[in-house]
C-alpha positions as CSV (number, residue, x, y, z in Angstrom):
1,A,108.8,102.8,86.9
2,T,109.0,99.9,89.1
3,L,109.7,96.4,89.0
4,S,109.2,94.3,91.9
5,G,108.3,90.5,92.7
6,T,109.7,87.5,94.6
7,V,112.3,85.4,94.0
8,L,111.9,81.7,94.4
9,G,114.3,78.7,94.3
10,E,112.8,75.0,93.5
11,P,108.6,74.5,93.8
12,G,108.2,74.4,97.6
13,S,111.1,76.1,98.7
14,R,111.7,79.0,100.5
15,P,112.0,81.9,99.0
16,L,115.7,83.1,97.8
17,T,116.8,85.5,100.9
18,R,119.9,88.0,100.1
19,H,120.3,87.0,96.1
20,Q,121.6,89.6,94.2
21,I,119.4,90.6,90.4
22,F,120.7,93.2,88.3
23,L,118.8,95.6,85.8
24,K,120.6,96.4,83.3
25,G,119.8,98.5,80.4
26,L,120.1,96.8,77.1
27,A,123.2,98.0,74.5
28,G,121.9,100.4,71.6
29,T,118.6,101.6,73.5
30,P,118.2,104.9,75.9
31,T,118.6,102.8,78.7
32,Q,121.9,101.5,77.4
33,D,123.7,103.2,80.3
34,E,121.0,102.0,83.1
35,Y,122.6,99.5,86.3
36,H,120.6,98.7,88.7
37,S,121.4,95.9,91.2
38,L,120.4,94.7,94.7
39,R,119.9,91.6,97.1
40,T,116.7,90.5,98.2
41,D,115.3,91.1,101.4
42,P,114.8,88.6,104.6
43,Q,111.2,87.3,103.2
44,G,113.4,86.8,99.1
45,R,111.5,90.2,97.9
46,Y,113.0,92.5,95.4
47,R,111.9,96.3,94.5
48,F,113.6,98.4,92.0
49,V,112.5,101.6,92.3
50,N,112.0,105.4,90.2
51,V,113.6,103.3,87.2
52,P,113.6,105.6,83.8
53,P,111.1,103.7,81.9
54,G,112.9,101.5,78.8
55,D,114.2,98.1,77.9
56,Y,116.3,96.4,80.4
57,M,117.9,92.8,81.1
58,L,116.8,91.5,84.7
59,T,119.7,88.6,85.7
60,D,120.6,87.6,88.9
61,T,124.4,87.0,87.3
62,V,127.3,89.1,85.3
63,S,129.5,86.4,84.9
64,A,128.3,82.7,85.9
65,P,125.5,80.8,84.5
66,P,121.9,82.6,85.3
67,T,119.5,81.6,86.9
68,W,117.5,84.3,84.9
69,R,117.7,86.4,81.7
70,L,114.5,87.9,80.9
71,R,113.7,91.2,78.9
72,I,111.5,93.7,80.4
73,S,110.1,96.7,78.4
74,L,108.8,99.5,81.4
75,K,106.6,102.3,80.7
76,R,107.0,105.6,82.7
77,G,104.8,105.2,86.0
78,D,105.1,101.1,85.3
79,V,104.6,99.1,88.4
80,L,104.9,96.0,87.4
81,P,104.9,92.8,89.2
82,L,107.1,89.9,88.3
83,D,108.2,86.8,90.9
84,L,111.4,85.0,89.4
85,T,110.4,81.7,89.6
86,P,110.8,77.6,87.7
87,D,108.8,79.0,85.4
88,N,110.4,81.8,83.9
89,N,114.2,80.6,84.6
90,T,116.7,80.0,81.8
91,G,116.2,76.2,81.2
92,T,112.2,77.5,80.7
93,R,113.0,80.9,79.2
94,N,115.6,82.8,78.6
95,D,115.4,86.0,76.6
96,F,118.8,86.4,75.4
97,P,120.7,83.2,75.2
98,D,123.4,84.7,73.2
99,V,124.5,86.7,76.0
100,R,127.7,85.4,77.8
């Protein structure tokens, strides 16, 4: 599967370049040992490719307070577009509120 999009900060701001994001398999699922990380390109774009199907957490931190924390479910062959914006940041949506 492929997951890709653009990382945007505040409304009207430029895309976030060199912003690190993580795609982590969920505990207790077949993807629990999957861990992918990357930095956005100069246009703020990211692209995770050849990701095994399953359930994941997409976040931008492993220790500091996150800006995004989203549950992602991928199926074999999926090409999922997902921009990270203020509309789906942790102030609006946090799919893992109990994760520290």
